[in-house]
N, C-alpha and C positions, 0 to 999 in steps of 0.2 A: 504493500500500500504506500509505504513511504517512497519506494522507488518510483511507483507510478506518479505520485504527486510531484516528485522531483523532475521527472521527465516532462510532465505537463507544464510545470513552471518554466523549465528550460525552453520548451516549445513556444510558450507564450512570450518569453523574453526574446527569442529569435524572431518571432513574428513581428514583435513591436519594433525591433531594430530594422528588420527587412522593410517595414512600412515607411521608415523615415526617408531613405533615398527615393522611393516611389513618389512620396508626397512632394519632395523637392524637385524631382524630375517633372511632375505635372505642373508645378508652379513655374518652373523655368520654361516649359513649353508654352504655357499661357503667356508668359512674358514675351517670348519670341513672336507669338502670333500678334500680340498687341503692338509690338515694335514694327512689324511688317505692315499692319493696318495703318498705322500713323504715317509711315514712310511712303505709302502708295497713294495718299490723298492728292488731290489736284493742287498744283503749284500756281495759283492764279492771283496771289496777293503780294504786292511789293512790300517787303519788310526791311529794305535797305535805306541808305541815306536820302534825305529830301532837302538838305541844305548843304552849302559849301561855297567855295570861291567860284567866281565867274571865270570863263576861259582865259587862260594866259596865252596870248597869241604868239605865233611865229616860232614854234619849237620844232626841232628835229629829234625824233625818238627812234630807238632801235630795239627790236625784239630779237634776242638771241635764242634760237630754237635748238634744243638738244638734238632733236631728230624729227623732221617734218613728215617722216613715214608714220609716225605715231599720230593717230587720229585726234587725240586730246590736245596735243601740242599744236597741231595744225588748226584745230577748231578755235583755240584761243587766239592764235595768230590772226585768223580771219576776223574775229570779233574786235581785236585790237586795231586792226587796220580800218575797219568800219567806223569805230568810234573816233579814231584819230582824224579821219576825213571830216566827220561831223564837227569836231572841235577846232579844226583848221590847222592840223600839224602835218609835217612831212614824216611819214612812218616808213621805216625800212625793216625787212625781215632777213636775217642771215641764218643759214642752216648749218648746225654743227654735225649733221650727218651721223649721229649716233656713236661717235668715238671721242675719247679724251682729247686726242690730237685735233680732231675736227672742231670740238668746242673751244679749245685753246685758240685755234686759228680764227674762228668766228668772233671770239671775244676781242682779239687783237684788231680785227677789221672794224668792229663796232666802235671801239675806243678811238681808232684813227679817224673816224667820221666826226669826232668831237661833238657828239650829240648832247642835248640838254638832259636826256634821260635814257636809261637802259632797262630792259626787262629781262630777267633771268627766266627763260622759257623751258621749265621742266628738267633742270639739272641741279645737282646738289650745291647748296650755298656754302656749306662749311668746307667742302673740298676745294672751292674756288674763292675762299675768303680773301686771299691775298690780292687776286686780280680785282675783286670787287672793291677792296679798300683803296687800291690805286686809282680806280675809276672815280670813286667818291672824292679822293684828294684832288683830282683834276676838275672837280666841280660838277660831276655828273650825278644826277639823282638816280638811285637804283631801287627798283621794286622787283618782285618775283612772282612767278606762278609755279606752284608745286616744287618750290626749292627747299622746303622743309616740311615736316609732318603736320605742323600746326599753323593756323592763320595768324597774321599779325607781324609785328617787328621780330627780327631774328637776333636774339641776344648775342653780343660779342661780334657782330658784323655791321657793315654799313648799309644793309638792306633795310629800307624804311618800312616795307610791308610785304608779307608773303600772302598772296591771294590763293585760297584753297578752301574747300569745305573742311570740316574737322575730320581728319583721316581716321581717328579712333572711332568716330560715330559711323563713318562710311563702312569701316571694317565690321562694326557691330551689326549694322543693318544687313550687309551681305551674308554674314554668317548666320544671323537669326533667320533669314529666309530659308537657308538650307535646313536648319533645325525645324522650322515650322512646317515646311513642305514634306519633310521626311517623317513627320510625327515623332521627332526626337530619336531617329534611328540612322542618321546620315553617316556614310563612310566617305571621308573627305580627303582629297588631295589638294594641297595648297601650292599655288605657283607664284613666285616672286622673282625680283631681280635685285640682288643686294648691292648693285652699283648705285642704287638710288636709296637714300636714307628714308624717304617717305614710303617707298615701296616695301622695304624691309619692315619698317614700323607697322604698316598696314597689315602685312601678311602675318606677323607675329600676333597682332591683335586679333585677327580672324582665328588663328590657331587657338588662342587663349579662350575665345568665346566658345568654340566647338568643344574644347576640353571640359567646359562647365556643364555640358549636356551629358547626362549619365549614360544614355543609350547610344551616343555618337562616338565615332572613332576618327582620329586623324591618322590616315594611312601613311601619308608621306608629305614631306615639306620639300618642294622642288625649287632650287635656286637656278634659274635659267635666264640668260641675257635676253632682254626684249629685242635688242638690235639683231639677234640671230634667231629670232622666233621661227622664221620660215625654214631655216635649215635644221633646227633642233627638235621642234615640236612633233613632226610626224613620227620620228623614231622614238622619242620620249613617250608619246601616247601609246604606241605599240608595246613598249617595254612595261609601262604601268598596267596595261591590260593583262599582260602575261603574268605580272607579279600579283595582282589583286583580283582579277576577274570581276565577277559580279559584286564583290565587296565594295568596289569603287562606284559609288552612287552619286556623288556630288563633287564638283570642282569649284574651288574658290581661287580666283586670280586677281592680282592687283591691277590688271589691265585687260581690256577686251582682245588685245593683239594676239595673245596666246591662242585664243579660240579661232582665229582666222586660219590656223594651220593644223587643226585637229580633225576636221571633218573626214578627210580621205582615209585616215587610219581607223577611225571609228566605223566607217562604212565597210572597210575591208574586214573588220572584225565582226561584221554582222549586227552592229548596234543600230537600234531604232533612232532616227534623227530626233524624234520627239521624246525619247526615253533617256534612261541613265547611261552614262553619267550626265547629270544635269549640270550645265556649266553656268556659273554665276560670276560676274565681274564686279569688283569694287572700284570701278573707274575705267575709262572716263565716259563711256557711252558713245562709241564710234558709230559711223553710218552702217558699217557692216554688221556691228553688234545689233543695232536696231532691226536690221533686216532679218537676222537670225532669230531674234526674239519674236518678231511679228509672225514669221512663218513656222516657228517651232522647230527650227533646224539647228540642233547642236548648241543652243544657248537658251536658258530659261529666264535669265534676268540680268540686268546691269544696274549699277548705282552710278548714274551719269553725273558728271559735273555740268553745270550750266555754262558751257564753254564760251558761247558768244557773250553772255552776260559778264563773265569773268574778264573777257577782253576789254569790255567797256569799263569795268571796275579798275583795271590796270591803268587805263587812261585817266580815270578820275583820281586815283591815288597819286599819279605823277603830277596832275594839275594842282592838287593840294600841296604837294611838295614845292612846286614852282612858285606857288602863291605864298609859301611860308606858313600854311595852315597845318594842323595836325591831321593824321590819317583818319580814314572813316571808321575803322574798327569793324567793318562789316564782313561777315562770311555767310554764304548761302546755306540754308538748311539742307539736310541730307534727303535725297529723293530716290525711290526705287521704281524701276520700270520693268513691268512684266507684260505678258501677252494680254492680260486683263485690262491694263490701263494705257497701253501704248498708243492707242488712237488719239487720246486727248493729251498725251505727253510726248509728242513727236510726230504723230501722224505720218503722212507720206514724206515729211521733211527728213526723217531719219536722224533727228538730232533733238536733244532736250533744250528747248528754248522757251523758258517759262513765259506764259502770257500774262505777266504781272505788271506790265507797263514800265519796265525798268528803263527802256530807251527814252521814253517821255520824261521820266524822273531825272535822268542825267542831263538831258537837253535843258530842262528847266533850271537845274543847278548851274549849268555852264552859260545860260543865257543864249542858247542856240535853238 
């Protein structure tokens, strides 16, 4: 009798402790679903600056692109040129072509033009701090896009403002989508490029979120250069399929570019274009990504940056610097695009360009 009581007590205790992770798992899954619901809402209200200095006329500005093959970098360049034309500036774009030497050369070309302002377009600020400091000493105002993981001034550098969404929140939304869609059972491969601080930070954040999900697994953390995605991704995809098979149900990548080159390998392996592995990008919302999401072909979601808007913001941040005003402090909220909301958040344009009235807001600030 005593033995029976002991066994029953032990069983009850085991059941009690077994219930704790389950309750936590359910709560975390509910949190994931709530996060996804909030991130997929319509982005139709301007929450950015409504006041600032009028346009400072007659400026030459240069956007130094890390690699114009990257859809995010190209999209911001387009927005920057569009806004510069409105404000009345001469805007140049120089392509670093995805290499350290190319970026060094592009930076040298930019400084030689003696511009009033330079934009760091998608490459690491800290790794280029000395060149940036020299530019600032020459009287050039420097702002950045995706030069660091967080928006705002970059401590210890001459960069006045880094334009980006909050990469930690971007990572959270992307990872939460995988958790919510899998009902807390995702088998995840994470793709990143450690050459970029923001990319590595975002990837580690996604990994951390997935590890908080009791029923999810991080199968692999893949560090693969974006600049060589076309050459590396087909074989890497095949290798991952051989290693993990059907356990690989979700991909989380720091950029859509990885998924540009996975399709052929997935087809060869007999994978359903609308099935697993479901590919999710935590940036930047390229045209090809939008097309894949819309058609259900090897990409389930993207967390896009409002690239054109951010190009306009870069012009505004430079204008504030030229006028001697403080920076705006603005960063766009995180947004998630899936097949369910793509028609009102990109439509046939294949780009996330919020209908929030930001162009009119900036025109009003600048007196244009």
